[in-house]
C-alpha positions, 0 to 999 in steps of 0.5 A, a space after each residue: 951647467 957649471 958646478 956652484 960655487 968655486 967649481 963654477 967660478 972656475 970653469 965658467 972663466 975658462 970658458 969666457 976665456 975661450 970665446 973672448 980670447 980665441 974666438 971659440 963659437 958659442 956653440 962649442 962652449 956649450 958643448 963643454 958646458 953639456 960635457 961637464 954636466 954629463 961627466 959625472 953622471 956618466 962617472 958614477 953610472 945614475 940608473 935615474 936622474 936624482 930626485 928633488 923633493 921641495 916642501 915650500 917650493 915658491 922661489 921667494 929668495 931667487 933661483 932654487 939651488 938645483 935650477 941648473 941641475 934640472 935645466 940639464 936634465 940631472 934631476 926631477 922636481 916635486 914640490 909642494 906649495 899651499 898657497 894658490 898664487 904662488 903654486 900657479 906662478 910655478 904651474 906657468 914656469 915648469 918644465 917637464 921634469 916638474 910637478 907641484 902639489 897644493 898639500 901643507 906638509 907637517 904633522 898630519 893634523 889640521 892648522 891655521 895657516 898664518 898668511 902674513 904681509 911679507 909672503 916669505 913669512 907665512 907659516 903654521 905658526 903664530 909670529 912672536 911679537 916680541 921677537 920680531 920688534 928687535 929687528 927693523 922691518 920684521 913686526 910689518 913682514 911679519 903681521 898676519 892679514 889672513 888666516 886659512 884652516 888647513 890640513 896638513 900631511 905627513 911626509 911618511 904618508 905622501 904619495 911620492 917617489 923616493 927622494 934623494 935631495 929634500 930641500 925645506 923652507 917653511 919658516 918654523 915648521 921644518 922640525 915637524 916635518 923631519 919627525 913625520 918623515 923619518 921612514 921617507 928620510 931614510 933613503 934620501 942622501 942631503 937635506 937643505 934646511 933653513 934653521 933659526 937661531 932667533 925663533 921669530 915664531 911662537 914655539 919655534 924650534 931652533 937650530 939646535 933641536 932641528 941639529 939634533 933630530 936629523 943627526 938622529 936620522 944620520 945625517 951630519 952638516 956639511 955646508 951653510 949656503 947662506 948666512 942672515 945677520 940683522 941689525 937690532 933696532 932701532 939701529 941702521 947701518 948706513 940708513 939701509 935696514 938690510 946692512 946686517 949687524 952681528 945678530 945671527 938670524 938664521 940660516 941655510 944649511 946642508 945636511 948629507 949622510 954621514 960618509 964616516 960609515 959609507 957602507 951604511 949607504 948603497 951604491 945608488 946613494 952614493 952616486 946620487 950624493 956625488 951628484 948633489 955634492 958636485 952640481 948643487 952645492 960645489 963641493 969637490 971634495 966630497 964628490 970625489 969621496 963618493 968617487 972613490 967608494 964607488 971604485 972600490 966597489 967596482 961602480 965607477 972606472 979606475 980613472 974616475 976621480 982622473 977624468 974628474 978633475 982633468 975638467 980642472 986643467 
């Protein structure tokens, strides 16, 4: 496994060249990948695999960002997915480090789950027709085909192990989960959440409200892996509704524990933040910051940063 983004591209190109030009057997290249995957784990001295909590775990948008980390045994995943068909697919594909539960995570109250024509828009909130009609395709995708009475569960009340990374995509109910999960989120070091700039659901909190809540819990924005723009109806560019205009719609944003105050983080938190930063998001600089702090605490080798950077030579 190689780190993502620029890190993975750099290392991946090197491994590809060793196969193409030097005739190195694929097994040795796989060994190089494994070495890079395990090196940081050994440098930071993780006492256990990084723990990921995935709320809204159905892989609607493709592979989850932690997939390669999971494949190499560097993390465990506990996922929540209330839709039976999506849950069944997750159960069929899961490995030994994964478990999935059918609970709806929210505020602990009963709600009506709105099942929409496009599964990716199913939500505890009601789609806002006035907002949907502004964007090509959304009135159809957001049409409600069924409503189900569901009992939600507060994140703070769930019988789960501690987690390091919370990944969440629950179509507008993210703030509800954060507000009812403050106790469990105290130990987490990163949150990967979808945020909306346009409220596609009635009463949906937008980016500013989510940002205020997560900052109040000690997190700060770190990266934006995905930013979705959309064309305002009726305009289409190239006769394709997926060709974006300038209108901001939603984004995936990664928040991390505020490293301006590393003294407030335990060594284990720093270790798992380094793993998440490096292997999932390709944030070499953040991983190095965590390594240096661990060095100063005597929890990482004196040459830890040099060992890590040798991967790029």
